[in-house]
C-alpha positions in Angstrom: 0.0 0.0 0.0 2.8 2.4 0.8 4.4 1.5 -2.5 1.2 2.6 -4.3 1.3 6.0 -2.7 4.9 6.5 -3.6 4.1 5.8 -7.3 1.1 8.1 -7.1 3.2 10.9 -5.6 5.9 10.5 -8.2 3.4 10.7 -11.0 2.0 13.8 -9.6 5.4 15.4 -9.4 6.1 14.5 -13.0 2.8 16.0 -14.1 3.6 19.2 -12.3 7.0 19.4 -13.9 5.5 18.7 -17.4 2.8 21.3 -17.0 5.3 23.9 -15.7 7.6 23.2 -18.7 4.7 23.6 -21.2 3.8 26.9 -19.5 7.3 28.2 -19.7 7.6 27.2 -23.4 4.3 29.0 -24.1 5.3 32.1 -22.3 8.6 32.2 -24.2 6.9 31.8 -27.5 4.5 34.6 -26.6 7.4 36.9 -25.9 9.1 35.9 -29.2 5.9 36.6 -31.2 5.5 40.0 -29.5 9.1 40.9 -30.2 8.7 39.8 -33.8 5.6 42.0 -34.2 7.4 45.0 -32.7 10.4 44.4 -35.0 8.0 44.1 -38.0 6.3 47.4 -37.1 9.7 49.1 -36.7 10.8 47.8 -40.1 7.6 48.7 -41.9 8.1 51.9 -44.0 6.0 55.0 -43.0 5.8 58.6 -43.9 4.5 61.7 -42.1 2.4 64.1 -44.1 1.0 67.5 -43.4 -2.4 68.8 -44.6 -0.6 70.8 -47.3 0.8 67.5 -48.8 -2.5 66.1 -49.7 -5.6 67.3 -51.6 -9.1 65.8 -52.0 -10.3 64.9 -55.5 -13.3 67.2 -56.3 -16.0 67.6 -58.8 -15.0 70.8 -60.6 -15.9 72.9 -63.6 -12.6 73.3 -65.4 -12.0 76.1 -67.9 -9.9 74.6 -70.7 -7.1 76.9 -71.8 -4.4 77.1 -74.4 -1.1 78.6 -73.2 0.2 81.4 -75.3 3.1 83.9 -75.3 4.3 86.8 -77.5 5.1 90.5 -77.6 2.9 93.5 -77.4 2.8 95.8 -80.4 0.8 98.9 -81.3 -2.1 98.4 -83.7 -1.3 101.8 -85.2 2.3 102.8 -85.8 4.0 104.7 -88.6 7.4 105.9 -89.8 7.7 109.5 -91.0 9.9 109.3 -94.1 11.6 111.9 -96.2 9.9 112.2 -99.6 12.5 114.3 -101.3 16.3 114.3 -100.8 17.9 117.2 -99.0 19.1 118.6 -95.7 16.9 117.8 -92.7 15.8 120.9 -90.7 13.7 121.7 -87.7 13.6 118.2 -86.1 13.3 118.8 -82.3 11.2 115.7 -81.3 12.8 112.9 -79.3 11.7 109.5 -78.0 8.8 109.9 -75.6 7.4 113.1 -77.1 3.7 113.2 -77.9 2.6 114.3 -81.4 -0.7 114.9 -83.0 -1.9 113.9 -86.5 -0.9 116.6 -89.0 1.7 118.2 -86.7 4.9 119.4 -88.5 7.7 117.1 -87.5 10.6 118.5 -89.6 11.4 120.0 -93.0 13.7 119.2 -95.8 15.6 122.1 -97.3 13.5 123.0 -100.4 16.0 125.1 -102.3 16.5 122.4 -105.0 12.7 121.8 -105.2 11.9 125.5 -105.6 14.5 125.8 -108.4 12.9 122.8 -110.2 9.5 124.3 -109.7 10.6 127.7 -111.2 12.1 125.9 -114.1 8.9 123.9 -114.7 6.8 127.1 -114.5 9.0 128.9 -117.0 8.7 126.0 -119.4 5.0 126.0 -119.0 4.9 129.8 -119.8 7.1 129.2 -122.9 4.7 126.4 -124.0 1.8 128.7 -123.6 3.5 131.2 -125.8 4.0 128.6 -128.5 0.3 127.8 -128.3 -0.6 131.4 -128.9 1.8 131.5 -132.0 0.4 128.2 -133.3 -3.1 129.4 -132.8 -2.6 132.6 -134.8 -0.9 130.7 -137.6 -3.8 128.2 -137.7 -6.4 131.0 -137.8 -4.5 132.8 -140.6 -4.1 129.6 -142.7 -7.8 128.8 -142.2 -8.8 132.2 -143.6 -6.4 131.8 -146.5 -7.8 128.3 -147.3 -11.3 129.6 -147.2 -10.3 132.3 -149.7 -8.5 129.7 -151.8 -5.0 131.3 -151.5 -3.3 128.2 -150.0 -3.8 124.5 -150.1 -5.6 122.4 -147.5 -2.4 120.6 -146.6 -0.9 123.9 -145.2 -3.9 124.2 -142.9 -3.4 120.6 -141.7 0.2 121.3 -140.9 -0.7 124.4 -138.9 -3.3 122.4 -137.0 -0.8 119.7 -136.1 1.6 122.4 -134.9 -1.2 123.8 -132.7 -2.0 120.4 -131.2 1.7 119.7 -130.5 2.0 123.1 -128.7 -1.1 122.3 -126.6 0.3 118.9 -125.6 3.7 120.5 -124.7 1.9 123.0 -122.5 -0.1 120.3 -120.7 3.1 118.4 -120.1 4.8 121.5 -118.7 1.8 122.1 -116.4 2.1 118.5 -115.1 5.7 119.2 -114.4 4.7 122.3 -112.4 2.2 120.2 -110.4 4.9 117.6 -109.6 7.3 120.3 -108.5 4.6 121.9 -106.4 3.8 118.5 -104.8 7.6 118.0 -104.1 7.6 121.4 -102.4 4.7 120.4 -100.2 6.5 117.1 -99.4 9.5 119.1 -98.0 7.3 119.6 -94.9 7.2 116.3 -92.9 4.0 115.9 -90.9 2.9 113.2 -88.4 0.4 110.8 -90.1 -1.1 109.6 -86.8 -1.3 110.8 -83.2 0.9 109.0 -80.7 4.3 109.0 -79.1 7.7 109.1 -80.7 9.3 105.6 -80.3 12.5 106.2 -82.4 14.4 109.2 -83.8 16.3 107.8 -86.7 17.9 111.0 -88.2 19.5 114.2 -86.9 19.0 117.9 -87.9 21.5 119.0 -90.6 21.8 115.4 -91.9 21.3 114.9 -95.6 18.5 112.4 -96.1 17.6 110.4 -99.2 14.1 109.6 -100.5 12.2 107.2 -98.2 14.8 107.7 -95.4 13.2 107.1 -92.0 13.1 110.1 -89.7 11.0 109.1 -86.7 8.7 106.3 -85.7 5.3 107.1 -84.0 3.3 104.5 -82.1 -0.2 104.9 -80.7 -0.3 103.2 -77.3 -4.1 103.7 -77.0 -4.5 100.4 -78.9 -2.2 97.5 -78.2 -2.4 93.9 -79.3 -0.5 90.7 -78.6 0.9 88.7 -81.5 0.8 85.0 -80.4 2.3 82.1 -82.2 0.2 79.0 -82.2 1.0 75.4 -83.2 -0.9 74.1 -86.1 -2.9 71.6 -84.0 -3.6 74.2 -81.2 -4.8 76.8 -83.7 -7.8 74.6 -84.6 -9.3 75.3 -81.1 -8.9 79.1 -81.3 -11.8 81.2 -82.5 -12.2 85.0 -82.9 -13.9 86.4 -79.8 -12.4 84.0 -77.3 -11.1 85.7 -74.1 -7.7 85.4 -72.6 -5.9 86.4 -69.4 -2.3 87.6 -69.8 0.5 88.4 -67.5 2.8 91.2 -68.9 6.3 91.4 -67.7 6.7 94.2 -65.2 3.0 94.5 -64.6 1.6 93.2 -61.3 -1.9 92.9 -62.5 -3.4 90.4 -65.0 -4.5 91.9 -68.3 -7.7 90.8 -70.1 -7.5 90.3 -73.8 -9.6 89.0 -76.7 -8.8 87.2 -79.9 -9.6 89.6 -82.7 -7.8 88.1 -85.8 -6.3 84.8 -86.8 -4.0 84.6 -89.8 -5.6 82.3 -92.3 -2.2 80.9 -93.5 0.4 78.9 -91.6 4.0 80.2 -91.7 6.3 78.4 -94.0 8.8 76.1 -92.3 7.4 76.2 -88.7 3.8 75.6 -89.7 2.8 77.9 -86.9 -0.2 80.2 -87.1 -0.3 83.8 -85.8 -3.2 85.0 -83.7 -3.8 88.6 -82.6 -5.3 89.5 -79.2 -6.6 93.0 -78.5 -5.6 94.3 -75.0 -8.6 95.6 -73.0 -6.7 98.0 -70.7 -3.4 99.4 -72.0 -2.7 101.7 -69.1 1.0 101.5 -68.2 1.8 99.1 -71.0 4.5 99.6 -73.7 5.1 98.2 -77.2 7.6 95.3 -77.2 6.8 94.0 -73.7 6.7 90.2 -73.4 3.4 88.6 -72.3 2.2 85.1 -71.6 -1.2 83.7 -70.6 -4.0 81.4 -71.5 -6.8 81.5 -74.1 -10.1 80.1 -72.7 -11.1 77.5 -75.3 -14.0 75.8 -73.4 -15.0 74.1 -70.2 -15.4 70.6 -68.8 -17.0 69.1 -65.7 -15.8 66.0 -63.7 -13.6 64.7 -60.9 -10.3 66.6 -61.0 -7.0 66.7 -59.2 -4.1 69.1 -59.5 -2.0 68.3 -62.6 1.1 67.9 -60.6 -0.4 65.1 -58.6 -0.7 62.9 -61.6 2.5 60.8 -61.9 3.9 59.3 -65.1 6.9 57.3 -63.9 5.0 54.1 -64.7 3.7 52.9 -68.0 0.2 54.2 -67.2 -0.6 57.5 -65.3 -1.6 57.1 -61.7 -2.1 59.1 -58.5 -1.0 58.3 -55.0 -4.1 57.9 -52.7 -4.2 57.5 -49.0 -6.6 54.7 -47.9 -6.7 53.3 -44.4 -3.5 55.2 -43.6 -1.6 53.5 -46.4 -0.4 54.7 -49.8 -2.3 53.1 -52.7 -1.4 53.7 -56.4 -4.6 54.3 -58.4 -4.4 54.3 -62.2 -6.3 57.2 -63.8 -7.2 58.4 -67.3 -6.3 62.2 -67.6 -8.8 64.3 -69.4 -9.4 68.0 -69.9 -7.2 70.5 -68.2 -8.2 73.9 -66.8 -7.4 76.6 -64.4 -8.9 76.6 -60.9 -7.7 78.4 -57.7 -4.7 79.7 -59.6 -3.6 76.2 -60.3 -3.8 73.8 -63.3 -6.2 70.9 -62.6 -6.9 67.9 -64.8 -10.0 65.8 -65.0 -9.3 62.1 -64.1 -11.2 59.0 -64.8 -11.1 56.0 -62.4 -11.1 58.1 -59.2 -14.0 59.0 -57.0 -14.7 62.4 -55.5 -13.4 62.8 -52.0 -10.3 60.6 -52.4 -7.3 61.9 -50.6 -4.5 62.4 -53.1 -0.9 63.0 -52.4 0.4 66.2 -54.1 3.2 66.1 -56.6 5.8 67.9 -54.5 5.9 65.0 -52.1 7.5 62.7 -54.6 7.0 59.0 -55.3 6.0 56.8 -52.4 6.1 53.0 -52.3 2.7 51.4 -52.5 1.7 50.1 -49.0 3.7 52.8 -47.2 2.1 53.7 -43.9 0.9 57.3 -43.5 0.8 59.5 -40.4 -0.6 63.0 -40.5 1.2 65.7 -38.5 -2.1 67.4 -38.0 -5.6 66.1 -37.3 -7.5 65.4 -40.4 -9.9 62.7 -41.6 -8.6 61.3 -44.8 
């Protein structure tokens, strides 16, 4: 009987030892699993983003636009040129001076022109004298023919002489008119009102015919000459509005397409479009401007253009879902301006999706996301 209790006590001790061993092994395994989970969490990539690093996809009305650039130029401009050769006199205007249409700008010394006019006038007077002589001879011969004293051929000769003298007199009068016109051309007048942009000659300088003296521009009407690609020009129509930024001007300038060249330029195949500037205050000819022509509108889910990434075969955006980065393929559509930023319509993305902006850079799919400020993505 005592032997039985000894075996029973030994079995109980063995059971206690086995149970304690299993418990120790289970506890050790639990510690190892917890440590592995902590190590995995520490090894998992994560990134911290601010509210400015993400944007929500929104349903927007996008104004489609075509970027343009070019220089401003005056609609009305003119060069005052010398119409006769001679010494330039009386030119006092300089760059920036205002002139009125018809104002005397300068004069060309008219001595030579006056001499030619006097010569032409004297030749006309001489031709008139010849007409009088031929007329008297014709009248006398006509009377003699009527009386039968001379033949008819003598009358015909005197008639031809009279006609020749009359033609010579008309030519001389035309020469007088030309000389008088040249004398008037010695006075140079402004053809338009405006401001002197260039002074191309100096007083006392001898100028030739068609020599440029000054350039006048009218800053009351300015337009932009924009160069469009052949494909882009198809979307541009007369009357479309545009918003321009002119160098040196802090304010945006409104413009409108007023003309489109019907022919493409040889070589570049580009097309010139002309946009009238609405408010020309403070603007100058030759300033560089750039902006966008509004070509239409489109509605749909849109994100900033910079958020659409193209470093994969298909365009995609980086979306935050369940605090992790997910790459969502999208189909870019119409582009437009909104909130002073270029947005693009995207297919395959729902409104309200939290999209990582482009300045953050590429993030590996599955990367954990923490926000530095409270927000509900």
